[in-house]
Backbone as JSON Lines, residues from 0, in Angstrom:
{"i":0,"aa":"M","n":[95.38,62.05,95.31],"ca":[95.98,62.26,94.02],"c":[96.51,60.92,93.5]}
{"i":1,"aa":"V","n":[96.45,60.74,92.22],"ca":[96.88,59.49,91.6],"c":[98.36,59.59,91.24]}
{"i":2,"aa":"A","n":[99.13,58.63,91.71],"ca":[100.54,58.57,91.34],"c":[100.66,57.92,89.97]}
{"i":3,"aa":"L","n":[101.38,58.57,89.09],"ca":[101.52,58.05,87.72],"c":[102.94,57.54,87.52]}
{"i":4,"aa":"K","n":[103.22,56.39,88.07],"ca":[104.55,55.8,87.98],"c":[104.71,54.95,86.73]}
{"i":5,"aa":"E","n":[103.6,54.5,86.17],"ca":[103.65,53.56,85.06],"c":[103.31,54.22,83.73]}
{"i":6,"aa":"V","n":[103.6,55.51,83.61],"ca":[103.27,56.26,82.4],"c":[104.31,55.99,81.32]}
{"i":7,"aa":"E","n":[103.83,55.78,80.12],"ca":[104.72,55.69,78.96],"c":[104.35,56.82,78.02]}
{"i":8,"aa":"Y","n":[105.35,57.52,77.53],"ca":[105.11,58.62,76.6],"c":[105.28,58.13,75.17]}
{"i":9,"aa":"L","n":[104.4,58.58,74.31],"ca":[104.49,58.3,72.88],"c":[105.16,59.51,72.25]}
{"i":10,"aa":"T","n":[106.18,59.28,71.47],"ca":[106.95,60.39,70.9],"c":[106.94,60.33,69.38]}
{"i":11,"aa":"D","n":[107.22,61.49,68.79],"ca":[107.34,61.54,67.33],"c":[108.78,61.16,66.94]}
{"i":12,"aa":"T","n":[109.09,61.28,65.67],"ca":[110.42,60.87,65.2],"c":[111.53,61.76,65.75]}
{"i":13,"aa":"R","n":[111.19,62.93,66.24],"ca":[112.2,63.83,66.83],"c":[112.31,63.66,68.35]}
{"i":14,"aa":"G","n":[111.52,62.75,68.91],"ca":[111.57,62.51,70.35],"c":[110.67,63.41,71.17]}
{"i":15,"aa":"R","n":[109.83,64.21,70.52],"ca":[108.9,65.09,71.24],"c":[107.69,64.28,71.7]}
{"i":16,"aa":"K","n":[107.29,64.52,72.94],"ca":[106.14,63.81,73.51],"c":[104.86,64.23,72.78]}
{"i":17,"aa":"K","n":[104.12,63.23,72.33],"ca":[102.87,63.47,71.6],"c":[101.67,62.8,72.25]}
{"i":18,"aa":"G","n":[101.9,61.88,73.16],"ca":[100.79,61.17,73.79],"c":[101.26,60.44,75.03]}
{"i":19,"aa":"V","n":[100.29,59.85,75.71],"ca":[100.57,59.13,76.95],"c":[99.86,57.79,76.9]}
{"i":20,"aa":"L","n":[100.54,56.77,77.37],"ca":[99.97,55.44,77.48],"c":[99.92,55.09,78.96]}
{"i":21,"aa":"L","n":[98.71,54.82,79.46],"ca":[98.5,54.51,80.88],"c":[97.94,53.11,81.04]}
{"i":22,"aa":"P","n":[98.28,52.45,82.14],"ca":[97.57,51.22,82.47],"c":[96.09,51.54,82.74]}
{"i":23,"aa":"L","n":[95.23,50.63,82.41],"ca":[93.79,50.86,82.57],"c":[93.43,51.21,84.01]}
{"i":24,"aa":"A","n":[94.05,50.58,84.98],"ca":[93.75,50.86,86.39],"c":[94.08,52.32,86.74]}
{"i":25,"aa":"A","n":[95.19,52.83,86.23],"ca":[95.56,54.23,86.48],"c":[94.56,55.17,85.83]}
{"i":26,"aa":"F","n":[94.14,54.85,84.61],"ca":[93.15,55.67,83.92],"c":[91.84,55.69,84.69]}
{"i":27,"aa":"D","n":[91.41,54.54,85.19],"ca":[90.17,54.47,85.95],"c":[90.25,55.31,87.22]}
{"i":28,"aa":"R","n":[91.4,55.27,87.92],"ca":[91.57,56.09,89.12],"c":[91.51,57.57,88.78]}
{"i":29,"aa":"I","n":[92.13,57.98,87.69],"ca":[92.11,59.39,87.26],"c":[90.67,59.8,86.93]}
{"i":30,"aa":"R","n":[89.96,58.95,86.21],"ca":[88.58,59.26,85.83],"c":[87.7,59.42,87.07]}
{"i":31,"aa":"E","n":[87.89,58.54,88.07],"ca":[87.12,58.63,89.31],"c":[87.42,59.93,90.05]}
{"i":32,"aa":"E","n":[88.69,60.31,90.09],"ca":[89.05,61.57,90.76],"c":[88.45,62.77,90.04]}
{"i":33,"aa":"I","n":[88.46,62.74,88.73],"ca":[87.86,63.84,87.96],"c":[86.36,63.9,88.24]}
{"i":34,"aa":"E","n":[85.69,62.76,88.25],"ca":[84.26,62.74,88.53],"c":[83.97,63.27,89.94]}
{"i":35,"aa":"D","n":[84.81,62.9,90.92],"ca":[84.63,63.4,92.28],"c":[84.8,64.92,92.33]}
{"i":36,"aa":"L","n":[85.79,65.43,91.61],"ca":[86.01,66.88,91.56],"c":[84.83,67.59,90.89]}
{"i":37,"aa":"E","n":[84.32,67.01,89.81],"ca":[83.15,67.59,89.14],"c":[81.95,67.62,90.08]}
{"i":38,"aa":"D","n":[81.75,66.55,90.84],"ca":[80.64,66.5,91.8],"c":[80.81,67.56,92.88]}
{"i":39,"aa":"A","n":[82.04,67.71,93.38],"ca":[82.3,68.71,94.42],"c":[82.06,70.12,93.89]}
{"i":40,"aa":"L","n":[82.48,70.39,92.66],"ca":[82.25,71.71,92.07],"c":[80.76,71.96,91.86]}
{"i":41,"aa":"A","n":[80.04,70.95,91.4],"ca":[78.6,71.11,91.19],"c":[77.9,71.38,92.51]}
{"i":42,"aa":"L","n":[78.3,70.69,93.57],"ca":[77.72,70.91,94.89],"c":[78.02,72.32,95.39]}
{"i":43,"aa":"E","n":[79.25,72.76,95.18],"ca":[79.62,74.12,95.6],"c":[78.81,75.17,94.84]}
{"i":44,"aa":"R","n":[78.66,74.99,93.53],"ca":[77.85,75.92,92.73],"c":[76.39,75.91,93.18]}
{"i":45,"aa":"A","n":[75.86,74.74,93.46],"ca":[74.47,74.62,93.9],"c":[74.28,75.35,95.23]}
{"i":46,"aa":"G","n":[75.24,75.21,96.12],"ca":[75.14,75.89,97.41],"c":[75.18,77.4,97.27]}
{"i":47,"aa":"K","n":[75.98,77.89,96.35],"ca":[76.08,79.34,96.15],"c":[74.83,79.91,95.49]}
{"i":48,"aa":"N","n":[74.19,79.12,94.63],"ca":[73.04,79.6,93.87],"c":[71.7,79.18,94.46]}
{"i":49,"aa":"A","n":[71.73,78.44,95.55],"ca":[70.5,77.88,96.11],"c":[69.65,78.96,96.78]}
{"i":50,"aa":"T","n":[68.36,78.84,96.6],"ca":[67.41,79.72,97.27],"c":[66.21,78.89,97.72]}
{"i":51,"aa":"G","n":[65.58,79.31,98.77],"ca":[64.36,78.66,99.2],"c":[64.53,77.39,100.0]}
{"i":52,"aa":"F","n":[65.72,77.11,100.5],"ca":[65.91,75.91,101.29],"c":[65.52,76.16,102.75]}
{"i":53,"aa":"K","n":[65.06,75.09,103.4],"ca":[64.7,75.18,104.82],"c":[65.92,74.84,105.66]}
{"i":54,"aa":"K","n":[65.92,75.33,106.88],"ca":[66.94,74.93,107.83],"c":[66.69,73.47,108.2]}
{"i":55,"aa":"W","n":[67.77,72.75,108.52],"ca":[67.66,71.32,108.81],"c":[66.69,71.06,109.96]}
{"i":56,"aa":"G","n":[66.8,71.84,111.02],"ca":[65.92,71.64,112.17],"c":[64.46,71.8,111.8]}
{"i":57,"aa":"D","n":[64.15,72.8,110.98],"ca":[62.77,73.0,110.53],"c":[62.29,71.82,109.68]}
{"i":58,"aa":"F","n":[63.15,71.33,108.82],"ca":[62.8,70.18,107.99],"c":[62.48,68.96,108.85]}
{"i":59,"aa":"V","n":[63.33,68.7,109.84],"ca":[63.13,67.53,110.71],"c":[61.82,67.66,111.47]}
{"i":60,"aa":"K","n":[61.51,68.86,111.98],"ca":[60.25,69.07,112.71],"c":[59.06,68.79,111.81]}
{"i":61,"aa":"E","n":[59.11,69.26,110.58],"ca":[57.98,69.07,109.67],"c":[57.87,67.62,109.17]}
{"i":62,"aa":"A","n":[58.99,66.92,109.12],"ca":[59.01,65.56,108.58],"c":[58.53,64.53,109.6]}
{"i":63,"aa":"R","n":[58.48,64.89,110.86],"ca":[58.05,63.93,111.89],"c":[56.58,63.63,111.74]}
{"i":64,"aa":"F","n":[56.23,62.36,111.83],"ca":[54.86,61.92,111.68],"c":[54.24,61.51,113.01]}
{"i":65,"aa":"D","n":[55.04,61.52,114.07],"ca":[54.53,61.03,115.34],"c":[53.95,62.15,116.21]}
{"i":66,"aa":"G","n":[53.83,63.35,115.66],"ca":[53.21,64.44,116.39],"c":[54.11,65.15,117.38]}
{"i":67,"aa":"K","n":[55.37,64.8,117.45],"ca":[56.28,65.45,118.4],"c":[56.77,66.77,117.88]}
C-alpha cells in the first residue's frame, strides 16, 4: 500500500476539500499499484472463465523434443 504523507488538499472558499495534490512519485506508485490490481483481477477472471487448458505435466510431456 502507498503511504500518502505528502498529500495536499485543494479547498474551496469555505474550506471544503475539492481536490488533491500529490508528488509525482506518489502518483506513479499509486498508478503502478492500480495496474497490478487490474492485472490480478484479469488473471482471476481468466482462471474462472478458462476452458480447454491442458494440465502442466501434459504440456511439458508434449513440448519435449528429445523423445523422452
